[in-house]
N, CA, C, O and the ligand as a Tripos MOL2 file, in Angstrom:
@<TRIPOS>MOLECULE
protein
  289   287    73     0     0
PROTEIN
NO_CHARGES

@<TRIPOS>ATOM
      1 N         124.2670 -105.0120  137.3470 N.3       1 MET1
      2 CA        126.0070 -104.7200  136.9240 C.3       1 MET1
      3 C         126.0470 -104.5730  135.5890 C.2       1 MET1
      4 O         125.0550 -104.9810  134.9870 O.2       1 MET1
      5 N         127.0920 -104.0100  134.8360 N.am      2 SER2
      6 CA        127.4460 -104.0420  133.3440 C.3       2 SER2
      7 C         128.5300 -104.7490  133.2170 C.2       2 SER2
      8 O         129.2620 -105.0570  134.1580 O.2       2 SER2
      9 N         128.7150 -105.0710  131.9760 N.am      3 ASP3
     10 CA        129.9690 -105.7450  131.4180 C.3       3 ASP3
     11 C         131.0080 -104.8230  131.0610 C.2       3 ASP3
     12 O         130.7270 -103.6730  130.7230 O.2       3 ASP3
     13 N         132.2840 -105.2780  131.1170 N.am      4 GLY4
     14 CA        133.4950 -104.1000  130.5730 C.3       4 GLY4
     15 C         134.5220 -105.1860  130.6650 C.2       4 GLY4
     16 O         134.4430 -106.2990  131.1860 O.2       4 GLY4
     17 N         135.5550 -104.5660  130.0020 N.am      5 GLU5
     18 CA        137.0310 -105.0830  129.9570 C.3       5 GLU5
     19 C         137.7260 -103.8050  130.1470 C.2       5 GLU5
     20 O         137.4500 -102.6950  129.6920 O.2       5 GLU5
     21 N         138.8550 -104.2530  131.0480 N.am      6 ILE6
     22 CA        139.8270 -103.2990  131.5340 C.3       6 ILE6
     23 C         140.8050 -103.0390  130.1990 C.2       6 ILE6
     24 O         141.3590 -104.0040  129.6720 O.2       6 ILE6
     25 N         140.9630 -101.8510  129.7470 N.am      7 LYS7
     26 CA        141.8010 -101.6110  129.0680 C.3       7 LYS7
     27 C         143.1450 -100.9560  129.4510 C.2       7 LYS7
     28 O         144.1890 -101.0780  128.8110 O.2       7 LYS7
     29 N         142.9710 -100.2370  130.5960 N.am      8 LYS8
     30 CA        144.3010  -99.6520  131.0920 C.3       8 LYS8
     31 C         143.8440  -99.2530  132.6640 C.2       8 LYS8
     32 O         142.7590  -98.8500  133.0820 O.2       8 LYS8
     33 N         145.0800  -99.5220  133.3500 N.am      9 VAL9
     34 CA        145.0530  -99.3520  134.8810 C.3       9 VAL9
     35 C         146.1790  -98.3730  135.1890 C.2       9 VAL9
     36 O         147.3930  -98.5070  135.0340 O.2       9 VAL9
     37 N         145.5040  -97.4100  135.6410 N.am     10 ASP10
     38 CA        146.6070  -96.1100  136.1790 C.3      10 ASP10
     39 C         146.5490  -95.8130  137.4710 C.2      10 ASP10
     40 O         145.7430  -94.9950  137.9140 O.2      10 ASP10
     41 N         147.2690  -96.3530  138.0820 N.am     11 LYS11
     42 CA        147.3530  -96.1970  139.4280 C.3      11 LYS11
     43 C         147.9780  -94.6920  140.0950 C.2      11 LYS11
     44 O         147.8500  -94.3690  141.2760 O.2      11 LYS11
     45 N         148.5210  -94.0550  139.2670 N.am     12 ASP12
     46 CA        149.1460  -92.7790  139.6720 C.3      12 ASP12
     47 C         148.0890  -91.7520  139.8770 C.2      12 ASP12
     48 O         148.0940  -90.9050  140.7710 O.2      12 ASP12
     49 N         146.9820  -91.9460  138.7570 N.am     13 THR13
     50 CA        145.8010  -90.7820  138.7300 C.3      13 THR13
     51 C         144.3100  -91.7120  139.3860 C.2      13 THR13
     52 O         143.1880  -91.2060  139.4110 O.2      13 THR13
     53 N         144.5510  -92.8130  139.7660 N.am     14 GLY14
     54 CA        143.6600  -93.6200  140.2270 C.3      14 GLY14
     55 C         142.4010  -93.9190  139.2070 C.2      14 GLY14
     56 O         141.2600  -93.9810  139.6630 O.2      14 GLY14
     57 N         142.6410  -94.0840  137.9290 N.am     15 ARG15
     58 CA        141.6600  -94.2710  136.8660 C.3      15 ARG15
     59 C         141.8420  -95.5300  136.3320 C.2      15 ARG15
     60 O         142.9190  -96.1190  136.4220 O.2      15 ARG15
     61 N         140.7720  -96.0310  135.7290 N.am     16 LEU16
     62 CA        140.6690  -97.0650  134.9190 C.3      16 LEU16
     63 C         139.9660  -96.7210  133.7200 C.2      16 LEU16
     64 O         138.9060  -96.0950  133.7110 O.2      16 LEU16
     65 N         140.7690  -97.2780  132.3830 N.am     17 THR17
     66 CA        140.0310  -96.9810  131.0140 C.3      17 THR17
     67 C         139.2550  -98.5550  130.8600 C.2      17 THR17
     68 O         139.8740  -99.6140  130.9560 O.2      17 THR17
     69 N         137.8740  -98.4490  130.6190 N.am     18 ILE18
     70 CA        137.1410  -99.6910  130.5910 C.3      18 ILE18
     71 C         136.3450  -99.4510  129.2460 C.2      18 ILE18
     72 O         135.6770  -98.4400  129.0270 O.2      18 ILE18
     73 N         136.5120 -100.5740  128.3240 N.am     19 LYS19
     74 CA        135.3610 -100.6770  127.3920 C.3      19 LYS19
     75 C         134.2140 -101.3550  127.8110 C.2      19 LYS19
     76 O         134.2180 -102.5700  128.0090 O.2      19 LYS19
     77 N         132.9880 -100.4700  127.9950 N.am     20 HIS20
     78 CA        131.9360 -101.1070  128.4340 C.3      20 HIS20
     79 C         130.6460 -101.2940  127.6510 C.2      20 HIS20
     80 O         130.4080 -100.4920  126.7480 O.2      20 HIS20
     81 N         129.8890 -102.1670  127.8820 N.am     21 GLY21
     82 CA        128.7130 -102.3540  127.2260 C.3      21 GLY21
     83 C         127.5650 -101.2110  127.9460 C.2      21 GLY21
     84 O         127.8950 -100.2740  128.6740 O.2      21 GLY21
     85 N         126.4750 -101.4820  127.6280 N.am     22 PRO22
     86 CA        125.4480 -100.1140  127.7950 C.3      22 PRO22
     87 C         125.2870 -100.2320  129.4090 C.2      22 PRO22
     88 O         125.2390 -101.2230  130.1370 O.2      22 PRO22
     89 N         125.2250  -98.8770  129.6820 N.am     23 LEU23
     90 CA        125.0640  -98.5310  131.3120 C.3      23 LEU23
     91 C         123.9680  -98.0570  131.6500 C.2      23 LEU23
     92 O         123.8150  -96.8760  131.9590 O.2      23 LEU23
     93 N         122.8260  -99.1480  131.6310 N.am     24 GLU24
     94 CA        121.4490  -98.4640  131.9630 C.3      24 GLU24
     95 C         121.1460  -97.5610  132.7620 C.2      24 GLU24
     96 O         120.2910  -96.7240  132.4720 O.2      24 GLU24
     97 N         121.8230  -97.5660  133.9710 N.am     25 ASN25
     98 CA        121.5890  -96.5630  134.9420 C.3      25 ASN25
     99 C         122.1900  -95.0400  134.8720 C.2      25 ASN25
    100 O         121.9530  -94.0640  135.5840 O.2      25 ASN25
    101 N         122.9900  -95.1940  133.8330 N.am     26 LEU26
    102 CA        123.5630  -93.8000  133.2850 C.3      26 LEU26
    103 C         122.9090  -93.4290  132.1600 C.2      26 LEU26
    104 O         122.9940  -92.2390  131.8560 O.2      26 LEU26
    105 N         122.1480  -94.2970  131.3230 N.am     27 GLY27
    106 CA        121.7650  -93.9760  129.9720 C.3      27 GLY27
    107 C         122.7070  -93.9480  129.1710 C.2      27 GLY27
    108 O         122.4990  -93.2170  128.2030 O.2      27 GLY27
    109 N         123.8280  -94.5460  129.1970 N.am     28 MET28
    110 CA        125.0710  -94.5300  128.4220 C.3      28 MET28
    111 C         125.1750  -95.6110  127.5100 C.2      28 MET28
    112 O         124.9370  -96.7080  128.0170 O.2      28 MET28
    113 N         125.5110  -95.6060  126.1070 N.am     29 PRO29
    114 CA        125.7590  -96.5890  125.3280 C.3      29 PRO29
    115 C         127.1010  -97.2090  125.4180 C.2      29 PRO29
    116 O         127.9710  -96.5820  126.0210 O.2      29 PRO29
    117 N         127.3720  -98.3280  124.9100 N.am     30 GLY30
    118 CA        128.7400  -98.8240  124.9400 C.3      30 GLY30
    119 C         129.6850  -98.0230  124.3960 C.2      30 GLY30
    120 O         129.4540  -97.4500  123.3320 O.2      30 GLY30
    121 N         130.9990  -97.8590  125.1210 N.am     31 MET31
    122 CA        132.1130  -97.2620  124.5350 C.3      31 MET31
    123 C         133.3580  -97.5900  125.5310 C.2      31 MET31
    124 O         133.3730  -98.3610  126.4910 O.2      31 MET31
    125 N         134.3030  -96.8430  125.0560 N.am     32 THR32
    126 CA        135.6760  -97.1420  125.8850 C.3      32 THR32
    127 C         135.6750  -95.6040  126.4130 C.2      32 THR32
    128 O         135.5330  -94.6480  125.6500 O.2      32 THR32
    129 N         135.8610  -95.4850  127.8960 N.am     33 MET33
    130 CA        136.0840  -94.3100  128.3380 C.3      33 MET33
    131 C         137.0150  -94.5620  129.8470 C.2      33 MET33
    132 O         137.3990  -95.6790  130.1920 O.2      33 MET33
    133 N         137.2440  -93.4430  130.5420 N.am     34 VAL34
    134 CA        137.9560  -93.4850  131.8770 C.3      34 VAL34
    135 C         136.8890  -93.2900  132.7800 C.2      34 VAL34
    136 O         135.9500  -92.5120  132.6060 O.2      34 VAL34
    137 N         137.0820  -94.0760  133.8170 N.am     35 PHE35
    138 CA        136.4780  -93.9310  135.3270 C.3      35 PHE35
    139 C         137.2260  -93.6570  136.4220 C.2      35 PHE35
    140 O         138.4140  -93.9790  136.4310 O.2      35 PHE35
    141 N         136.7050  -93.0920  137.3850 N.am     36 GLY36
    142 CA        137.3380  -93.0130  138.5880 C.3      36 GLY36
    143 C         137.1100  -94.3540  139.3090 C.2      36 GLY36
    144 O         136.4080  -95.2000  138.7570 O.2      36 GLY36
    145 N         137.6970  -94.6120  140.5850 N.am     37 VAL37
    146 CA        137.2640  -95.6230  141.3960 C.3      37 VAL37
    147 C         136.9750  -95.2940  142.7100 C.2      37 VAL37
    148 O         137.4980  -94.3030  143.2200 O.2      37 VAL37
    149 N         136.0910  -96.1130  143.4150 N.am     38 LYS38
    150 CA        135.6860  -95.6400  144.7620 C.3      38 LYS38
    151 C         136.8790  -96.2870  145.5000 C.2      38 LYS38
    152 O         137.5980  -95.6330  146.2560 O.2      38 LYS38
    153 N         137.0850  -97.7970  145.2090 N.am     39 ASP39
    154 CA        137.9370  -98.2320  146.1100 C.3      39 ASP39
    155 C         139.2170  -98.3860  145.4020 C.2      39 ASP39
    156 O         139.2400  -99.1760  144.4580 O.2      39 ASP39
    157 N         140.3000  -97.7360  145.7250 N.am     40 MET40
    158 CA        141.6720  -97.6210  145.0730 C.3      40 MET40
    159 C         142.3530  -99.0740  145.2300 C.2      40 MET40
    160 O         143.1540  -99.4810  144.3880 O.2      40 MET40
    161 N         142.0810  -99.6320  146.0650 N.am     41 SER41
    162 CA        142.8690 -100.9420  146.2690 C.3      41 SER41
    163 C         142.5790 -102.0270  145.0810 C.2      41 SER41
    164 O         143.3530 -102.9410  144.7960 O.2      41 SER41
    165 N         141.2850 -101.7590  144.4160 N.am     42 ALA42
    166 CA        140.9920 -102.2490  143.0190 C.3      42 ALA42
    167 C         142.1250 -102.3450  142.0510 C.2      42 ALA42
    168 O         142.3180 -103.3260  141.3320 O.2      42 ALA42
    169 N         142.8370 -101.3050  142.0750 N.am     43 LEU43
    170 CA        143.8060 -100.9910  141.1340 C.3      43 LEU43
    171 C         144.9430 -102.0570  141.2730 C.2      43 LEU43
    172 O         145.5740 -102.4580  140.2940 O.2      43 LEU43
    173 N         145.1450 -102.4530  142.4410 N.am     44 ASP44
    174 CA        146.1600 -103.2360  142.7230 C.3      44 ASP44
    175 C         146.1850 -104.8240  142.1630 C.2      44 ASP44
    176 O         147.1880 -105.5120  141.9760 O.2      44 ASP44
    177 N         144.7940 -105.1920  141.9550 N.am     45 VAL45
    178 CA        144.6930 -106.4460  141.2670 C.3      45 VAL45
    179 C         144.1520 -106.5970  139.9040 C.2      45 VAL45
    180 O         144.0500 -107.6790  139.3260 O.2      45 VAL45
    181 N         143.7820 -105.3580  139.3850 N.am     46 LEU46
    182 CA        143.3710 -105.3770  138.0850 C.3      46 LEU46
    183 C         144.5420 -105.2810  136.9470 C.2      46 LEU46
    184 O         145.6420 -104.8120  137.2370 O.2      46 LEU46
    185 N         144.2260 -105.7690  135.5950 N.am     47 LYS47
    186 CA        145.0800 -105.5880  134.6450 C.3      47 LYS47
    187 C         144.4090 -105.4330  133.3260 C.2      47 LYS47
    188 O         143.2770 -105.8890  133.1700 O.2      47 LYS47
    189 N         145.0570 -104.7960  132.3340 N.am     48 ALA48
    190 CA        144.5270 -104.8280  131.2910 C.3      48 ALA48
    191 C         144.0790 -106.1080  130.5360 C.2      48 ALA48
    192 O         144.8980 -107.0260  130.4980 O.2      48 ALA48
    193 N         142.9300 -106.2700  129.9580 N.am     49 GLY49
    194 CA        142.3800 -107.4500  129.4820 C.3      49 GLY49
    195 C         141.3040 -108.4010  130.3310 C.2      49 GLY49
    196 O         140.6760 -109.3530  129.8660 O.2      49 GLY49
    197 N         141.2540 -107.8810  131.7360 N.am     50 ASP50
    198 CA        140.4050 -108.3480  132.6150 C.3      50 ASP50
    199 C         139.0100 -108.2700  132.0240 C.2      50 ASP50
    200 O         138.7050 -107.2870  131.3480 O.2      50 ASP50
    201 N         138.0750 -109.3340  132.2610 N.am     51 LYS51
    202 CA        136.6370 -108.8910  132.0570 C.3      51 LYS51
    203 C         136.1600 -109.0140  133.3650 C.2      51 LYS51
    204 O         136.3970 -109.8750  134.2130 O.2      51 LYS51
    205 N         135.2550 -107.7440  133.4080 N.am     52 ILE52
    206 CA        134.6130 -107.5180  134.8730 C.3      52 ILE52
    207 C         133.3070 -107.1390  134.7490 C.2      52 ILE52
    208 O         132.9640 -106.6290  133.6820 O.2      52 ILE52
    209 N         132.5330 -107.2810  135.5970 N.am     53 LYS53
    210 CA        131.1450 -106.7260  135.8960 C.3      53 LYS53
    211 C         131.2660 -105.4820  136.9340 C.2      53 LYS53
    212 O         131.9850 -105.5910  137.9280 O.2      53 LYS53
    213 N         130.5700 -104.3540  136.6780 N.am     54 PHE54
    214 CA        130.8140 -103.2430  137.4560 C.3      54 PHE54
    215 C         129.8000 -102.3670  137.5720 C.2      54 PHE54
    216 O         129.0500 -102.3440  136.5950 O.2      54 PHE54
    217 N         129.5540 -101.6800  138.4080 N.am     55 VAL55
    218 CA        128.7380 -100.4110  138.5990 C.3      55 VAL55
    219 C         129.2480  -99.2200  138.5830 C.2      55 VAL55
    220 O         130.0000  -98.8610  139.4890 O.2      55 VAL55
    221 N         128.9420  -98.4580  137.6110 N.am     56 ALA56
    222 CA        129.3650  -97.0740  137.7140 C.3      56 ALA56
    223 C         128.2690  -95.9000  137.9930 C.2      56 ALA56
    224 O         127.1950  -95.8710  137.3930 O.2      56 ALA56
    225 N         128.6930  -94.8370  139.0680 N.am     57 GLU57
    226 CA        127.6100  -94.0340  139.1870 C.3      57 GLU57
    227 C         128.3520  -92.6430  138.9870 C.2      57 GLU57
    228 O         129.5450  -92.5070  139.2580 O.2      57 GLU57
    229 N         127.5930  -91.6700  138.5170 N.am     58 LYS58
    230 CA        128.2020  -90.0570  138.5300 C.3      58 LYS58
    231 C         128.2030  -89.3460  139.9010 C.2      58 LYS58
    232 O         127.1670  -88.8540  140.3480 O.2      58 LYS58
    233 N         129.3470  -89.2990  140.5440 N.am     59 LEU59
    234 CA        129.3430  -88.7250  141.8240 C.3      59 LEU59
    235 C         130.2140  -87.3400  141.6450 C.2      59 LEU59
    236 O         131.3500  -87.3680  141.1720 O.2      59 LEU59
    237 N         129.6590  -86.2930  142.0110 N.am     60 GLU60
    238 CA        130.3610  -84.6650  142.0400 C.3      60 GLU60
    239 C         130.7030  -84.7010  140.6110 C.2      60 GLU60
    240 O         131.9100  -84.5330  140.4400 O.2      60 GLU60
    241 N         130.0710  -84.8560  139.5970 N.am     61 GLY61
    242 CA        130.2800  -84.5800  137.9490 C.3      61 GLY61
    243 C         131.3620  -85.4700  137.5080 C.2      61 GLY61
    244 O         131.8860  -85.2190  136.4220 O.2      61 GLY61
    245 N         131.8450  -86.6570  138.3210 N.am     62 ARG62
    246 CA        132.5360  -87.4360  137.4600 C.3      62 ARG62
    247 C         132.1030  -88.9070  137.7340 C.2      62 ARG62
    248 O         131.7210  -89.2660  138.8470 O.2      62 ARG62
    249 N         132.1880  -89.7880  136.5940 N.am     63 TYR63
    250 CA        132.0010  -91.4270  136.5480 C.3      63 TYR63
    251 C         133.0520  -92.0510  137.4690 C.2      63 TYR63
    252 O         134.2680  -91.9280  137.3210 O.2      63 TYR63
    253 N         132.3900  -92.7850  138.5070 N.am     64 VAL64
    254 CA        133.3360  -93.4670  139.2530 C.3      64 VAL64
    255 C         132.6020  -94.9610  139.4450 C.2      64 VAL64
    256 O         131.3830  -95.0710  139.5760 O.2      64 VAL64
    257 N         133.4530  -96.0000  139.4420 N.am     65 VAL65
    258 CA        133.3230  -97.1950  139.7110 C.3      65 VAL65
    259 C         133.0390  -97.5260  141.0890 C.2      65 VAL65
    260 O         133.9840  -97.5010  141.8780 O.2      65 VAL65
    261 N         131.7700  -97.8640  141.5430 N.am     66 THR66
    262 CA        131.5120  -98.2420  142.8920 C.3      66 THR66
    263 C         131.5090  -99.6630  143.3210 C.2      66 THR66
    264 O         131.7480 -100.0260  144.4720 O.2      66 THR66
    265 N         131.1710 -100.5880  142.1450 N.am     67 GLN67
    266 CA        131.0230 -101.8940  142.4400 C.3      67 GLN67
    267 C         131.9890 -102.6720  141.3990 C.2      67 GLN67
    268 O         131.9860 -102.2570  140.2400 O.2      67 GLN67
    269 N         132.6880 -103.6010  141.6810 N.am     68 LEU68
    270 CA        133.3560 -104.3960  140.6570 C.3      68 LEU68
    271 C         133.6990 -105.6160  141.0590 C.2      68 LEU68
    272 O         134.0000 -105.7890  142.2400 O.2      68 LEU68
    273 N         133.7110 -106.6950  140.1210 N.am     69 ALA69
    274 CA        134.0090 -108.1320  140.2680 C.3      69 ALA69
    275 C         134.6490 -108.6490  138.8410 C.2      69 ALA69
    276 O         134.0860 -108.5680  137.7490 O.2      69 ALA69
    277 N         135.8900 -109.1710  139.0850 N.am     70 VAL70
    278 CA        136.6050 -109.5690  137.9640 C.3      70 VAL70
    279 C         135.7260 -111.1800  137.5850 C.2      70 VAL70
    280 O         135.2570 -111.9010  138.4660 O.2      70 VAL70
    281 N         135.6750 -111.4330  136.3380 N.am     71 GLN71
    282 CA        134.9910 -112.4840  135.7200 C.3      71 GLN71
    283 C         136.0030 -113.6190  135.5230 C.2      71 GLN71
    284 O         136.9020 -113.3460  134.7280 O.2      71 GLN71
    285 N         136.0410 -114.7790  136.0560 N.am     72 GLU72
    286 CA        136.7480 -115.7710  135.9270 C.3      72 GLU72
    287 C         136.7420 -116.6450  134.4760 C.2      72 GLU72
    288 O         137.4540 -117.6410  134.3530 O.2      72 GLU72
    289 CU        130.9690  -94.4010  128.7590 Cu       73 CU73
@<TRIPOS>BOND
     1     1     2 1
     2     2     3 1
     3     3     4 2
     4     3     5 am
     5     5     6 1
     6     6     7 1
     7     7     8 2
     8     7     9 am
     9     9    10 1
    10    10    11 1
    11    11    12 2
    12    11    13 am
    13    13    14 1
    14    14    15 1
    15    15    16 2
    16    15    17 am
    17    17    18 1
    18    18    19 1
    19    19    20 2
    20    19    21 am
    21    21    22 1
    22    22    23 1
    23    23    24 2
    24    23    25 am
    25    25    26 1
    26    26    27 1
    27    27    28 2
    28    27    29 am
    29    29    30 1
    30    30    31 1
    31    31    32 2
    32    31    33 am
    33    33    34 1
    34    34    35 1
    35    35    36 2
    36    35    37 am
    37    37    38 1
    38    38    39 1
    39    39    40 2
    40    39    41 am
    41    41    42 1
    42    42    43 1
    43    43    44 2
    44    43    45 am
    45    45    46 1
    46    46    47 1
    47    47    48 2
    48    47    49 am
    49    49    50 1
    50    50    51 1
    51    51    52 2
    52    51    53 am
    53    53    54 1
    54    54    55 1
    55    55    56 2
    56    55    57 am
    57    57    58 1
    58    58    59 1
    59    59    60 2
    60    59    61 am
    61    61    62 1
    62    62    63 1
    63    63    64 2
    64    63    65 am
    65    65    66 1
    66    66    67 1
    67    67    68 2
    68    67    69 am
    69    69    70 1
    70    70    71 1
    71    71    72 2
    72    71    73 am
    73    73    74 1
    74    74    75 1
    75    75    76 2
    76    75    77 am
    77    77    78 1
    78    78    79 1
    79    79    80 2
    80    79    81 am
    81    81    82 1
    82    82    83 1
    83    83    84 2
    84    83    85 am
    85    85    86 1
    86    86    87 1
    87    87    88 2
    88    87    89 am
    89    89    90 1
    90    90    91 1
    91    91    92 2
    92    91    93 am
    93    93    94 1
    94    94    95 1
    95    95    96 2
    96    95    97 am
    97    97    98 1
    98    98    99 1
    99    99   100 2
   100    99   101 am
   101   101   102 1
   102   102   103 1
   103   103   104 2
   104   103   105 am
   105   105   106 1
   106   106   107 1
   107   107   108 2
   108   107   109 am
   109   109   110 1
   110   110   111 1
   111   111   112 2
   112   111   113 am
   113   113   114 1
   114   114   115 1
   115   115   116 2
   116   115   117 am
   117   117   118 1
   118   118   119 1
   119   119   120 2
   120   119   121 am
   121   121   122 1
   122   122   123 1
   123   123   124 2
   124   123   125 am
   125   125   126 1
   126   126   127 1
   127   127   128 2
   128   127   129 am
   129   129   130 1
   130   130   131 1
   131   131   132 2
   132   131   133 am
   133   133   134 1
   134   134   135 1
   135   135   136 2
   136   135   137 am
   137   137   138 1
   138   138   139 1
   139   139   140 2
   140   139   141 am
   141   141   142 1
   142   142   143 1
   143   143   144 2
   144   143   145 am
   145   145   146 1
   146   146   147 1
   147   147   148 2
   148   147   149 am
   149   149   150 1
   150   150   151 1
   151   151   152 2
   152   151   153 am
   153   153   154 1
   154   154   155 1
   155   155   156 2
   156   155   157 am
   157   157   158 1
   158   158   159 1
   159   159   160 2
   160   159   161 am
   161   161   162 1
   162   162   163 1
   163   163   164 2
   164   163   165 am
   165   165   166 1
   166   166   167 1
   167   167   168 2
   168   167   169 am
   169   169   170 1
   170   170   171 1
   171   171   172 2
   172   171   173 am
   173   173   174 1
   174   174   175 1
   175   175   176 2
   176   175   177 am
   177   177   178 1
   178   178   179 1
   179   179   180 2
   180   179   181 am
   181   181   182 1
   182   182   183 1
   183   183   184 2
   184   183   185 am
   185   185   186 1
   186   186   187 1
   187   187   188 2
   188   187   189 am
   189   189   190 1
   190   190   191 1
   191   191   192 2
   192   191   193 am
   193   193   194 1
   194   194   195 1
   195   195   196 2
   196   195   197 am
   197   197   198 1
   198   198   199 1
   199   199   200 2
   200   199   201 am
   201   201   202 1
   202   202   203 1
   203   203   204 2
   204   203   205 am
   205   205   206 1
   206   206   207 1
   207   207   208 2
   208   207   209 am
   209   209   210 1
   210   210   211 1
   211   211   212 2
   212   211   213 am
   213   213   214 1
   214   214   215 1
   215   215   216 2
   216   215   217 am
   217   217   218 1
   218   218   219 1
   219   219   220 2
   220   219   221 am
   221   221   222 1
   222   222   223 1
   223   223   224 2
   224   223   225 am
   225   225   226 1
   226   226   227 1
   227   227   228 2
   228   227   229 am
   229   229   230 1
   230   230   231 1
   231   231   232 2
   232   231   233 am
   233   233   234 1
   234   234   235 1
   235   235   236 2
   236   235   237 am
   237   237   238 1
   238   238   239 1
   239   239   240 2
   240   239   241 am
   241   241   242 1
   242   242   243 1
   243   243   244 2
   244   243   245 am
   245   245   246 1
   246   246   247 1
   247   247   248 2
   248   247   249 am
   249   249   250 1
   250   250   251 1
   251   251   252 2
   252   251   253 am
   253   253   254 1
   254   254   255 1
   255   255   256 2
   256   255   257 am
   257   257   258 1
   258   258   259 1
   259   259   260 2
   260   259   261 am
   261   261   262 1
   262   262   263 1
   263   263   264 2
   264   263   265 am
   265   265   266 1
   266   266   267 1
   267   267   268 2
   268   267   269 am
   269   269   270 1
   270   270   271 1
   271   271   272 2
   272   271   273 am
   273   273   274 1
   274   274   275 1
   275   275   276 2
   276   275   277 am
   277   277   278 1
   278   278   279 1
   279   279   280 2
   280   279   281 am
   281   281   282 1
   282   282   283 1
   283   283   284 2
   284   283   285 am
   285   285   286 1
   286   286   287 1
   287   287   288 2
@<TRIPOS>SUBSTRUCTURE
     1 MET1         2 RESIDUE 1 A MET
     2 SER2         6 RESIDUE 1 A SER
     3 ASP3        10 RESIDUE 1 A ASP
     4 GLY4        14 RESIDUE 1 A GLY
     5 GLU5        18 RESIDUE 1 A GLU
     6 ILE6        22 RESIDUE 1 A ILE
     7 LYS7        26 RESIDUE 1 A LYS
     8 LYS8        30 RESIDUE 1 A LYS
     9 VAL9        34 RESIDUE 1 A VAL
    10 ASP10       38 RESIDUE 1 A ASP
    11 LYS11       42 RESIDUE 1 A LYS
    12 ASP12       46 RESIDUE 1 A ASP
    13 THR13       50 RESIDUE 1 A THR
    14 GLY14       54 RESIDUE 1 A GLY
    15 ARG15       58 RESIDUE 1 A ARG
    16 LEU16       62 RESIDUE 1 A LEU
    17 THR17       66 RESIDUE 1 A THR
    18 ILE18       70 RESIDUE 1 A ILE
    19 LYS19       74 RESIDUE 1 A LYS
    20 HIS20       78 RESIDUE 1 A HIS
    21 GLY21       82 RESIDUE 1 A GLY
    22 PRO22       86 RESIDUE 1 A PRO
    23 LEU23       90 RESIDUE 1 A LEU
    24 GLU24       94 RESIDUE 1 A GLU
    25 ASN25       98 RESIDUE 1 A ASN
    26 LEU26      102 RESIDUE 1 A LEU
    27 GLY27      106 RESIDUE 1 A GLY
    28 MET28      110 RESIDUE 1 A MET
    29 PRO29      114 RESIDUE 1 A PRO
    30 GLY30      118 RESIDUE 1 A GLY
    31 MET31      122 RESIDUE 1 A MET
    32 THR32      126 RESIDUE 1 A THR
    33 MET33      130 RESIDUE 1 A MET
    34 VAL34      134 RESIDUE 1 A VAL
    35 PHE35      138 RESIDUE 1 A PHE
    36 GLY36      142 RESIDUE 1 A GLY
    37 VAL37      146 RESIDUE 1 A VAL
    38 LYS38      150 RESIDUE 1 A LYS
    39 ASP39      154 RESIDUE 1 A ASP
    40 MET40      158 RESIDUE 1 A MET
    41 SER41      162 RESIDUE 1 A SER
    42 ALA42      166 RESIDUE 1 A ALA
    43 LEU43      170 RESIDUE 1 A LEU
    44 ASP44      174 RESIDUE 1 A ASP
    45 VAL45      178 RESIDUE 1 A VAL
    46 LEU46      182 RESIDUE 1 A LEU
    47 LYS47      186 RESIDUE 1 A LYS
    48 ALA48      190 RESIDUE 1 A ALA
    49 GLY49      194 RESIDUE 1 A GLY
    50 ASP50      198 RESIDUE 1 A ASP
    51 LYS51      202 RESIDUE 1 A LYS
    52 ILE52      206 RESIDUE 1 A ILE
    53 LYS53      210 RESIDUE 1 A LYS
    54 PHE54      214 RESIDUE 1 A PHE
    55 VAL55      218 RESIDUE 1 A VAL
    56 ALA56      222 RESIDUE 1 A ALA
    57 GLU57      226 RESIDUE 1 A GLU
    58 LYS58      230 RESIDUE 1 A LYS
    59 LEU59      234 RESIDUE 1 A LEU
    60 GLU60      238 RESIDUE 1 A GLU
    61 GLY61      242 RESIDUE 1 A GLY
    62 ARG62      246 RESIDUE 1 A ARG
    63 TYR63      250 RESIDUE 1 A TYR
    64 VAL64      254 RESIDUE 1 A VAL
    65 VAL65      258 RESIDUE 1 A VAL
    66 THR66      262 RESIDUE 1 A THR
    67 GLN67      266 RESIDUE 1 A GLN
    68 LEU68      270 RESIDUE 1 A LEU
    69 ALA69      274 RESIDUE 1 A ALA
    70 VAL70      278 RESIDUE 1 A VAL
    71 GLN71      282 RESIDUE 1 A GLN
    72 GLU72      286 RESIDUE 1 A GLU
    73 CU73       289 GROUP 0 **** ****
């Protein structure tokens, strides 16, 4: 899993803005960007500032968070 910090939760569009470290499975360096989410219920428990561990995959041309855990 990769490290990230939630910057914005958009329940209307089902998207998360995440400041992330390197995503090795996607060959992506650290940056801040918008992701879709596989499990929309995650949007109800996340808030800006949360530190997370997550996995993102490229599905049908868009980046989607497929696994996510909030760090205590
Ligand atoms: Cu990125």
